[in-house]
N, C-alpha and C positions, 0 to 999 in steps of 0.2 A: 670403145664406144658402149655405152650402156644399152642394154635391150629394152625395147618398148615396155612400160608399165613398171620398170624398176625405179627406185629412189635413190637420188644421189645421198651419199653419206652426210648426216647432219640435217638433211632437209626434213621438215615436219610434214605429216601426212595431212591433207585437208580435213577440216572439220566436217563430221556428217551432216547432211542437211535434211536427213529425213528421219530415221529411227532414233538417233541420239542427238539432238540439237544442243548446242552449247558445249560440246566436248571434242577435244582434239588430242589425238594420240601423238606423244612425243617419242617414245622409244619403248621398248619391251617392258611393261609394268608401270609406265608413267603417262599421266594424262593431264591436260590442262582443261579445267573447266571454267565456264564462265556464266555468272548469275547476274541478272538485272532484277531489281525490286524497287518498290517504293518504299522509302524510310518511313516506319509507322510514326517516328516522332516528328519528322518535318514534312512528309508527304512528297519530298523531292526524289526524283528518278536517281538510282545509283547503280553502279556497275562494279563488279568484283570478279578478279580472275584469281585461280589457285591451282598449283600443281599438286596432284595427289597420286598415290600408289595404289594400283588395283590390278586384279587379275583379268578382268575382262571389261568390255563396254558396259554390260548390264550392271556390275558391281559399280563402276564409276558413275553411272547414272543414279543409283540408289544414293551414293555419297553426295552427289550434286543436289539432290532433293534435301538431304539432311542439312546441307550447308544453306540452301535456300530457306528452310524452315527455321534454323538458327537466326538468320538475318532478319526475317519477318517478325519472329517473336522476341528479339532482343536478346539472344544468346542461350536460351534453354535447349539443349539438345540431349539426347541419352547419355553421351559421354560426359555431360555437364551437371547431370542431375544430382541433386542433394539428398543425402540421408538425413533422417530427423536429427539424429545425434549431432551431425555436423552444423545444421543450421541451429539447433538449440544453442550450441557453444558460441557462435557468433552473435546470436539473438541476445543471450545473457550478457556478453561483452558490452553490447550497445545499451542494455538497459541498466546495468550497474551503476553508472555515474548518476542516473536520474532517479534511482530508487533510494529509499530510507533503509538503514541496515536491518531493521526488522522485517521489512517487506522483501528484501532480498532472500532471507531464508524462506519466506513463504513461497517463493518461485523455486529456489534451489533444491529445497528438501523434496518436494514431489517429483521434480524432474530427475533427480539422481536416484532416488530410491524406488519411484513407482513408474514414471513414465518412460524413460529412456531405456530401463531394462527390458521392457517389453515391446517398444516401438522404435527404439533408436536406430535400428538396422533398416527399417522401412525407408524406401524413397519418399520424399514429402509429397510428391505429385501422385504417389500410388496409394496414398492412405484413403480408405473409403469409410463411410459412416458405418458399415458393417464392422470393420476394424476397431473403430472407437467404441461401438456397443460392446463388442466382445471384451475389449479392455475394460470397460466400466463394469460390466458384469462379473469380471474376474477379481475385481478389487476387494480386499479385506477391510473390514472397519465399519463404522457407523455411517449411515447415509450422509450426514453432515460431512464426515472426513473424506468420503468418496467424491462428494459434490465438489469439495474445495480442490481436490486433485484435478477433477474435470474442468473446472474453470481455468485452471493454469494450462492444460493442454488446449482448451478453447482458445485462450489468449495467444498461445504459441501458434497455432495454426491460422488463426485469423491474421496475424502479422505476416506469416509465411505466404498466405494468399495474395496480400497486398504487395509484398516486397518481390515476390517470384512470379506474379501474374498467373497464378493458378486458377483453372476454371470453376473451382468449387470450393467450399468450407466443409470439411468432413465432419465437423461437429455442429453444422447448422441445424439438423433436425435430431440430434441427440439430446433427450431431455435429462435432467437432473433427477435424482432419486428422491421419492417422497420422504420428507423429513418430519419428525414429530414436532409438535409445537414447542418452541424454545422455552426453557424455564424463565420465570420472571427476573430472577437475579436483581432483585430490588426489595427494599425494606419498607414497611409502613412507618409512618413518621413516629408512633411510639415505639417501634422496634428500634429504629434508628437512636431514639433518645436513650434506651437502655444499653445499647451498644456503646455509645459514646460515654455514658456514665461509667460503664465498667472500664473502659480505656482510661479515662481521667484519673480513676482511683488506683488502677492496679497496673497500668502500663504508663506511667508518666513520660518515659522517654520516647514512645511511640505515639502518645497522644496528640502533639502538635501537627504531626504529618497526617494522621487519620482524620483530624478535624478540619484540616485544610482540604482535603480530598472531599470530605462530606459537605462542606459548606461552600465550596465553589464549583463542584461538578467537573473540575479539571481531570484530565487523564493522569494515571500514575507517572508516566513519563514525563509529563510537564510539571507536575508538582515537584518531583524528585529532582527536577533540574533548575527549580527556582533559585535565584539569587537575591540577597538583600536589596540590591538595587532595583529589583523588580516591584518592590513595595513603595507606593506613594502614599504616606500616612497623611499628608494634607488633602487629598483627594479621596482618601479612603478606598483605593483600589489596588488590585494586584495585577500586573502585566503579565500575560501569558506569551512569552516571546520565543521559547524553545522547547525542546522535548529531548530525553535521553533514553537510549536503549542498551543496556548491558555496558554502560559507561560511555558510549559514543553518543555526543551531543550533536543534534541538528535541529531543523525547524520543527514546528509543530506539525501534526498531522496533515492539516490543510495547508500548511505553509504560510498562514496568516498570523498576525498579532492581534491579541485582543486583550481587552481589559475586563476584570470581574470585580464586583464590590468586595470591599474588606469589611465584613460586618463586625461590629463592636467585640462580640465574644471571642472571635478569631484574632482580632487585632490585640486583645489583651493576652490572649495564650502565646501568640508569636513574640510579643514583648517579653515576657516571662522566659521564653524558650531562648531568645537571644542573650539575656542575661545570664542564663545558665552556661551557654556556650562560651561566653566571654570569661566567665568565672573559672571554667574548667579548662581554658585554653584548648578547646576541642580541635582535633585534626580537621582540616577542610575549612576552618574559619578564615584563613587567610585568602582563600580561593572565593570567598564570598558566598558559599553554599548555604542555604537555610537548613536543608536537611542532610548533612554528611553523615556518611557511615562511620563506624568506630575507628577506621582507618583513614578517614578523610575523603572518601571516594563517594560517587553516586551509589545510591542504594539499588539493589536488584529486587523485583517484587517478590521473589521467593523469601526474602528475609522478613516479609511481613505476614506471611501466612500463618506462622504459629501464634503470634498475638492475636490475629484476627479470628483464628479458631477459638482460642480461649474466650474472647469476647462474645461470640456467637453462642458458645456453649453456656456461658453464664447467662445470657440474655434469653435462654431457651428457644433459639432459633435452629432448627434442623433442616430447613430447606437450603438448596445450593445457593451460596452466596460468596462473591470474589471481589477482588479490589475494584474491578471495573463496576461492580454493583453500586458502589457509592455514587458513581457518575450517573447511572440509571436511576438511582433512588432521588438525587437532587433534581434531575430533569423531571422526573414525574411530579415531585412537590412543587416545583416552580410552575409546571404546567396548571396545577390546581388553583394557583393563586394569580397567575400573570399570563399575559397574552403569548401565543406562540411566537410572535416576533420578539419580544424580550427575551424568551427562554432561549430560542436559537442564538440570539446575539451573545448570551453569556456563555452557553455550553459549547458554542463554536463547532456546529455541525458542518458537514461539507457543503451544504446548501447556503451557507450563510453569506457568501459573496453576492449571490444573485439577489438574495433577500435584501440585503443592506443597500444593494444598488438602487432599490425603489423606496427605501425608508431610513429614517435615522433614528436610532434609540438614545433618548437623552439619559445620561448618566443618572439623574434623579430617578427615573422610571425604574433603572436596575436595582438601586437601593431600596425602593419601595417594595420591589418584589421580593427582595432578600429579607426585609424586615417582617413581610407577612409569612414567609416561608419558615423563618426562625420561630414565629408563634406556634407553628405546628410542631415543630421539632422540640422546642424548649418545654412546653407544656406549663401549666399554671405554677408548678412548684419547683421546677428545676432552676438552680442559680448556678451561674459560672463564677466560681470562687476565683479572685485573683489577688495575689500577694500585693500588698502596697495599697496606696490611695489612688483614685482615678485622676487622670489629667483632665484638663479642661475639655479636650476633644472627646475623650471617653465618656465623660459625663454627659456631654452634649448628645453624643450618639445613642447612649442608653436612654436618655430622655426622649430622643426622636423614636426609638423603638417602642417605649411604653406608650406614647401618645398614639403611634399606629396602631397598637393592640387595642387601646381603649375605644379607638374609632370602630 
């Protein structure tokens, strides 16, 4: 017979009803814990039991509370905490399919070279505003560069806050550094006229591409991705359907297709340009590219820097001016002669979708704006010399432009 108070082999000790509720000792070092809670997603009452190993009732009680916390918060417990480097890897994998190639680099480079080397080992939920401030102030480079990195970190941590249910955003109160006013990166109409005149006379192979950027305001990636099927000569428009970055073709920056007027001077120059490509059987002609490189691929913007530098030097322009400056210049010229609605419709800013939702820009309005802008660029004595006679469409378009000027 067993003595009073002894336990039969295999029988479980009753659960404590006072000091450690919800805990049942099974054997040496093994305990069964029970947790009941309201599911935060459904509001339903739930019950869970789990056998754990521990050295004492007190330790078991602590583990039970951790289990309860994990169930209440959807799974975030100290043993499941993510470091920033781990989270950034999964974050980028999720973002890559939705990003344009150029944008991927804008995220990846700051992460790999500046953010993760300093903060990658930190637990995401332990990063504080003071950590972000110290990181920001330790960065080398111009304020604009540091702010660009900070924006990547801010986006990363805001997504982490939403996905992991973190109580705060460590970047919420961290300000960007003061930046110097940005350089204009645009030309006056008379300066643009001199630059284009130099390119026409001295850089004939590059002139059609530069003129297209100058008279459409399209981005370099959009212009360099143009195909001959994007030109509608009957309607005198160019369709901006795609963009390219380092040879990788995708949608435009806004993901929208838009049309821009094809003014008579550009129409004539592109006609000559196509005749030359056909005559020389240039590589890339069969792919339909309007501006193929010498080996038939898409141009990279670095290849245009030297001819642009020569044109700026010849025109006596010493201020900073980049390829993107043609877009800024055309936007500014259009702004002077047309409404903001027409300008945004042609330039294709990110706010175009909402604006066009409330308005409709007629194609003739766009042509009228381009004609008036050409009057500023061309000047009274500039002539666009074109080999051969004018077609009926060309003559009609030139007549329309002259009539607009006289008005």
